[in-house]
C-alpha positions, 0 to 999 in steps of 0.5 A: 826314575825306577824301572817299571818292573821294580815298582810294587804297585805294577805287580799288584795291579797285574795280580789284580787283573789276573785274579779278575780274569780268573773269574771269567776263565776258571781253571786255576791257571791264571790264579797261580800267576796272580798269586806269583805276581802278588808275592813279587809285589810284596817282596818289592814292597818290603824292599827286596829289589833284584834285577829283572831276571831275578824278578821273573825267575821268582815270579815263575817259581812262585806261580808254578808252586801256587798252581801246583798247590791249587791243583792239589787242593781242588782236585777230585779224589783218585782222578775221578771225573765229575759228570753233570746229569741234569741241566740246571737251565730247564 
């Protein structure tokens, strides 16, 4: 029996849980982790099955790169701050 971390569907399930949790807690933090877990899932699906340490390093690096990419893609220009002046619940 394979170790749990070498099963592609475990990483895919983790990516799905993280992506759904991101909907509840916005900020693009968990979405970066979801992208990293999905990428590791794809790597395992195509047959790359390194050890646990290598999988965790790949997951961490890809999650960090995804988070940096999301921050650059969705940031406000020139460090501006968004002000909400009207209450939409009136």
